C-alpha positions in Angstrom: 15.2 62.5 -14.0 13.2 59.7 -15.6 16.0 58.2 -17.1 18.5 58.5 -14.4 19.4 56.4 -11.7 17.0 57.3 -8.9 19.4 59.2 -5.6 18.8 58.9 -2.4 18.5 61.5 -0.1 19.6 61.4 3.8 16.4 62.1 6.0 18.1 61.2 9.9 15.4 59.8 12.1 13.7 61.3 15.4 14.7 59.8 18.8 12.4 56.6 19.6 11.6 58.0 23.0 10.1 61.6 21.6 7.6 59.3 19.7 6.8 56.9 22.9 6.3 60.2 25.5 3.5 61.6 22.5 2.2 58.8 22.1 1.5 58.1 25.5 0.6 61.9 26.0 3.6 62.9 28.2 3.9 66.6 28.4 7.6 67.4 26.7 9.6 70.7 25.7 9.9 70.3 21.5 13.1 71.1 20.8 15.6 70.3 17.8 14.9 66.5 17.1 18.1 63.6 18.4 19.4 62.4 15.4 21.0 59.2 15.8 24.1 58.4 13.8 25.9 54.6 14.3 29.6 55.1 15.7 32.0 52.9 13.3 35.0 51.4 14.0 38.3 51.6 11.9 40.8 49.4 11.3 43.4 51.0 9.8 47.0 50.8 10.3 47.4 53.2 13.5 51.2 52.9 13.1 51.4 54.3 9.2 51.0 58.0 8.5 48.6 58.3 5.3 49.6 61.4 4.9 53.1 60.0 4.3 54.5 58.2 1.2 53.1 54.9 0.3 50.9 53.2 -2.1 47.1 52.1 -1.3 44.4 50.3 -3.2 41.5 52.2 -2.1 37.8 51.4 -2.5 35.0 53.9 -2.8 31.5 52.8 -2.6 28.2 53.9 -3.9 25.4 54.8 -1.3 23.5 51.5 -0.5 26.0 50.1 -3.2 23.6 51.0 -6.1 24.7 51.0 -9.6 25.4 54.4 -10.2 28.2 55.0 -12.5 27.0 52.2 -15.4 26.6 48.6 -16.1 28.5 45.8 -16.7 28.6 43.8 -20.0 30.8 41.1 -21.5 33.1 43.7 -23.0 33.8 45.4 -20.0 32.0 48.6 -18.2 29.8 51.2 -19.7 30.1 54.1 -17.8 26.7 56.3 -18.1 26.8 60.0 -17.4 27.7 60.1 -13.8 30.1 57.6 -14.7 32.2 59.6 -17.3 32.0 62.2 -14.5 33.8 60.0 -11.9 36.4 59.2 -14.9 36.8 63.0 -15.8 37.7 63.8 -12.3 39.7 61.0 -11.7 42.1 62.2 -14.6 41.6 65.9 -13.6 42.8 65.3 -10.2 45.9 63.4 -11.1 47.2 66.8 -13.1 46.1 69.1 -10.2 47.8 66.6 -7.7 51.3 66.6 -8.5 51.8 64.3 -5.1 49.5 61.7 -6.5 49.6 59.1 -9.1 47.0 57.0 -10.3 48.6 53.6 -11.9 45.5 51.7 -12.5 41.9 52.1 -11.3 38.3 51.0 -12.9 35.1 52.4 -11.9 32.4 49.7 -11.6 28.5 50.6 -11.6 28.0 50.9 -7.5 31.8 51.1 -6.9 35.9 52.2 -7.5 39.3 50.3 -7.5 41.9 52.5 -7.5 45.9 52.2 -7.2 47.3 55.1 -6.0 50.8 56.4 -5.2 50.9 58.6 -2.6 54.5 60.5 -3.0 55.4 63.7 -1.2 59.3 62.7 -1.5 62.0 61.6 -4.0 63.4 58.4 -2.4 60.3 56.3 -1.9 60.1 53.1 -3.2 58.2 50.1 -2.2 59.9 48.0 0.4 60.6 44.1 -0.6 58.4 42.3 1.8 59.0 38.8 3.0 55.7 37.3 2.8 54.1 35.7 0.2 50.7 36.1 -1.0 48.5 34.5 -3.6 46.0 35.7 -5.3 43.4 33.9 -3.6 44.9 35.0 -0.2 44.9 38.2 -1.1 41.3 38.4 -1.6 40.5 36.7 1.9 43.3 39.0 3.7 42.1 42.2 2.1 38.0 41.8 3.1 39.8 40.7 7.6 42.5 44.0 6.9 40.5 46.8 4.9 40.1 49.8 6.9 36.8 51.7 6.4 38.6 55.0 6.0 40.0 58.2 8.4 39.4 58.2 11.9 36.3 60.5 12.8 37.0 63.7 11.1 37.8 66.8 13.6 37.6 70.4 12.9 40.5 70.9 10.6 40.0 68.0 8.2 42.1 65.9 6.9 45.8 66.7 6.7 46.5 68.9 3.2 47.9 66.8 0.2 46.7 63.5 2.6 44.9 60.3 1.6 42.4 61.3 3.1 42.7 65.1 1.6 42.6 63.5 -1.7 39.6 60.9 -1.2 37.5 63.6 0.4 37.7 66.2 -2.0 37.2 63.5 -4.9 34.3 62.7 -3.5 33.1 66.3 -2.8 33.5 67.5 -6.5 31.6 64.2 -7.5 28.4 64.9 -5.5 28.8 68.3 -6.4 28.2 67.8 -10.1 26.2 65.0 -9.7 23.8 66.9 -7.6 23.5 69.8 -10.1 22.8 67.5 -13.2 20.2 65.3 -11.0 18.6 68.5 -9.4 18.7 67.0 -5.9 20.0 69.0 -3.5 20.2 66.5 -0.7 21.3 63.3 -2.9 23.9 60.7 -0.9 26.2 59.4 -3.6 28.8 57.8 -1.4 29.1 55.8 1.3 31.0 57.3 4.4 34.6 56.7 4.4 36.5 54.2 1.9 38.7 51.1 2.4 42.0 51.2 1.9 45.0 48.8 2.1 48.8 49.5 2.1 50.7 48.0 -0.6 54.0 47.0 0.8 55.9 45.1 -1.8 56.3 44.9 -5.5 54.4 41.3 -5.4 51.7 42.8 -3.7 51.4 45.5 -6.5 51.0 42.8 -9.2 48.4 41.1 -7.1 46.5 44.5 -6.9 46.7 45.8 -10.4 45.6 42.5 -11.0 43.0 42.3 -9.0 41.4 45.7 -10.3 42.0 44.7 -14.1 40.3 41.5 -13.6 37.1 43.0 -11.4 34.6 43.5 -14.7 35.6 40.4 -16.2 34.7 38.7 -12.1 31.7 40.7 -12.2 29.9 39.9 -15.4 30.8 36.0 -14.7 28.6 36.7 -11.5 25.7 37.9 -12.8 25.8 35.3 -15.3 25.6 32.9 -12.7 22.8 34.4 -11.2 21.3 35.1 -13.8 17.3 33.7 -13.7 16.8 31.1 -16.7 
């Protein structure tokens, strides 16, 4: 895999107290190492049903935000082999999932933005919000209210035909295909969970569409500003 991006393999670390006991020469029974995971808090709207009708702005991020899917140029994003897989599976997912419509998306080198509609009934429509939100205000509020994904998973997993089911299925197929190509069975492709924002009005829908469309251009400008002369 010399020409491809180096993928990360997740290796949980042992409890520090076990190492200390071993260094001090204390007797202890060998057992399965205790894995340490950081607990993530969710900021999702708890009063909203993510398995019902709704429009959402989603952001899926690659592991450690590495440029896994391609590179940004002045003309836009140039996808590599992994990026083309992500693009193909998005189009395929929309065909398979009749309840899901992808209105707009962009695959960036280290994350993916999507504007999706989950429509399980025939009378779904956006409600007219009285709140006026400008583009700059959207950027500020999005970083504050963006959720970190579904609540801690139960053994049953996300409900069928829900937003969580779509994201879990999409991440799973991308992970499987990239692992097959790279030959790294333990490679970590995604960050846990995802960011979501509920789109409640037509005005907010226009702002999100513009945000997604201009994302490659903003990233190119940012790279040029930080480029070392």
